[in-house]
C-alpha positions in Angstrom: 8.5 -38.7 -54.0 4.8 -39.0 -53.8 3.0 -35.6 -53.6 1.2 -34.6 -50.4 -2.1 -36.4 -50.1 -4.7 -34.3 -52.1 -4.2 -31.3 -49.8 -6.4 -31.0 -46.7 -10.1 -31.6 -47.5 -11.2 -29.6 -44.6 -10.4 -26.3 -42.8 -6.7 -25.4 -42.8 -6.1 -21.9 -41.4 -2.6 -20.4 -41.7 -1.8 -18.6 -38.4 1.1 -16.2 -38.2 0.7 -16.9 -34.5 1.9 -20.4 -35.2 5.4 -19.1 -35.2 5.0 -18.2 -31.6 5.3 -21.8 -30.7 8.8 -21.9 -32.3 9.7 -18.8 -30.3 8.6 -20.5 -27.1 11.2 -23.1 -28.0 13.9 -20.5 -27.3 13.2 -21.5 -23.7 16.3 -23.2 -22.5 14.7 -26.1 -20.6 16.2 -29.5 -21.1 15.7 -30.0 -24.8 15.0 -33.3 -26.5 15.1 -34.5 -30.1 11.9 -36.0 -31.5 12.8 -39.7 -32.0 9.5 -41.3 -33.0 6.4 -40.5 -34.9 3.3 -42.4 -36.0 2.7 -43.4 -39.6 -0.3 -45.4 -40.8 -0.9 -46.7 -37.3 2.7 -47.7 -36.5 5.2 -45.9 -34.4 8.4 -45.5 -36.3 11.8 -44.0 -35.8 12.6 -40.5 -37.0 15.8 -38.4 -36.9 15.7 -34.6 -36.8 18.3 -33.1 -39.2 20.3 -30.3 -37.6 22.4 -28.3 -40.1 25.2 -26.0 -39.0 24.2 -22.4 -38.4 20.6 -23.1 -39.2 17.6 -22.4 -36.9 15.7 -25.3 -35.5 12.0 -25.7 -35.3 11.0 -26.5 -31.7 7.9 -27.0 -29.7 8.8 -26.2 -26.1 11.7 -28.6 -25.2 11.2 -30.7 -28.3 13.4 -30.3 -31.3 12.0 -31.3 -34.7 15.0 -30.4 -36.9 16.4 -27.5 -39.0 13.8 -25.1 -40.3 13.4 -24.9 -44.0 14.2 -21.4 -45.4 11.4 -21.6 -47.9 8.7 -22.3 -45.4 5.7 -21.7 -47.7 3.6 -24.9 -47.8 4.5 -27.0 -50.8 2.9 -30.0 -52.5 6.4 -31.4 -52.9 6.7 -31.8 -49.1 5.2 -34.4 -46.8 3.1 -33.5 -43.8 4.0 -33.6 -40.1 1.2 -33.1 -37.6 1.7 -32.1 -34.0 -1.4 -33.4 -32.1 -2.5 -32.0 -28.8 -3.3 -33.5 -26.4 -1.1 -36.5 -27.0 0.8 -39.1 -25.1 3.7 -40.0 -27.3 6.1 -37.3 -26.3 5.8 -36.4 -22.6 7.9 -33.7 -21.0 8.9 -33.2 -17.4 6.1 -31.6 -15.3 7.7 -28.2 -15.7 7.1 -28.4 -19.5 4.1 -30.8 -19.7 2.1 -28.1 -21.5 4.0 -29.3 -24.6 3.0 -32.9 -24.4 1.9 -34.1 -27.8 1.9 -36.9 -30.5 3.6 -36.6 -33.8 2.0 -38.0 -37.0 3.6 -38.1 -40.4 2.1 -39.1 -43.8 5.1 -40.8 -45.4 7.8 -43.2 -44.4 9.6 -43.6 -47.7 13.2 -44.5 -47.8 14.8 -41.4 -49.2 18.4 -42.7 -49.1 20.8 -39.9 -48.5 18.2 -37.3 -49.3 16.8 -35.2 -46.5 13.1 -35.2 -46.3 11.3 -31.9 -45.8 8.0 -31.7 -43.9 5.3 -29.0 -43.7 4.2 -28.7 -40.1 0.6 -28.5 -38.9 -0.9 -28.0 -35.4 -3.8 -30.3 -34.5 -5.9 -29.2 -31.5 -8.7 -31.4 -30.3 -11.9 -29.5 -29.5 -14.4 -32.3 -28.6 -14.2 -33.4 -24.9 -15.6 -36.8 -26.0 -12.8 -37.4 -28.5 -10.5 -39.5 -26.3 -9.0 -41.8 -29.0 -5.4 -41.4 -30.1 -5.0 -40.7 -33.8 -2.2 -42.6 -35.4 -2.9 -42.2 -39.2 -3.5 -39.3 -41.6 -6.6 -41.0 -43.0 -8.1 -41.2 -39.5 -7.1 -37.6 -38.8 -8.8 -36.3 -42.0 -11.9 -38.3 -41.3 -12.3 -37.1 -37.7 -11.5 -33.6 -38.9 -14.6 -33.7 -41.1 -17.0 -34.6 -38.2 -18.6 -32.0 -35.9 -20.1 -31.9 -32.4 -22.6 -29.6 -30.7 -20.9 -28.0 -27.7 -22.8 -28.0 -24.4 -24.3 -24.6 -23.3 -21.5 -23.8 -20.9 -18.7 -25.0 -23.2 -15.7 -22.7 -23.3 -12.4 -22.9 -25.2 -10.7 -24.0 -22.0 -12.9 -27.1 -22.1 -11.3 -28.3 -25.3 -8.8 -31.2 -24.7 -6.3 -29.2 -26.8 -6.9 -26.0 -24.9 -3.2 -25.6 -24.0 -2.2 -25.6 -27.7 -5.1 -23.3 -28.5 -3.9 -20.9 -25.9 -0.4 -21.0 -27.2 -1.8 -20.1 -30.6 -3.8 -17.2 -29.2 -7.2 -19.0 -29.3 -8.6 -18.4 -25.9 -12.3 -17.7 -26.2 -15.4 -18.8 -28.0 -15.1 -15.7 -30.0 -11.8 -16.9 -31.2 -13.4 -20.2 -32.2 -16.3 -18.5 -34.0 -14.6 -18.8 -37.4 -14.6 -22.6 -37.1 -18.3 -22.9 -36.2 -21.1 -24.0 -38.6 -24.3 -22.0 -38.8 -26.0 -24.5 -36.4 -23.3 -23.8 -33.8 -21.4 -27.1 -34.3 -17.6 -27.2 -34.0 -15.2 -29.6 -35.7 -14.1 -32.3 -33.3 -10.5 -31.1 -34.0 -9.0 -28.3 -36.0 -5.9 -28.3 -38.1 -3.8 -25.2 -38.5 -0.7 -24.5 -40.5 2.3 -23.7 -38.4 3.8 -21.7 -41.3 6.9 -23.7 -41.0 8.7 -26.7 -42.6 11.4 -28.9 -41.1 14.1 -31.3 -42.1 13.8 -34.8 -40.7 14.5 -38.4 -41.8 12.1 -41.2 -41.2 12.9 -44.9 -40.9 10.5 -47.0 -42.9 8.6 -49.6 -40.8 9.6 -53.3 -41.3 7.8 -55.0 -44.2 4.7 -57.0 -43.2 4.8 -60.7 -43.7 
């Protein structure tokens, strides 16, 4: 298995609060299995692995698969990014605060082996960033760019404000650690969820 792409080149903050999202999943709304994810610009099929008597990692009504007991980030795992806002996985209005897009950085055929993925939250901060991100390369490039917020900009003005709030980031003070000395903020931030999941990915068909 190829190792995770040269670890994140920009800010990766590990939040204990990230586990709060998984607890939100204890909510018994109509639950759904994640069935698709983006890889290198293509939407592919994925299959969450649910093992007997194991806890699952969820985001609201969405089930990602069994949680890995050793959830410390590892270079021997691939990456799975939950991007908010996103339009790939849309819930019913009662749970639309959990709408998101899933991005993965590998689609290798692992045969009978179950692939493990470190999970990362991606929250968009720049109101002018309206493009959907469908590849890890694009994600990392955008994550290294900054914008100067307008004078009245608040955390709730971020397109990903719902995810930020779920992670306990609700004010400009909470965003202060991400700001540069000139006041600029990254167009999006990437945060470790402090979790890993088991999921299979179906490789895309070969290109002609």
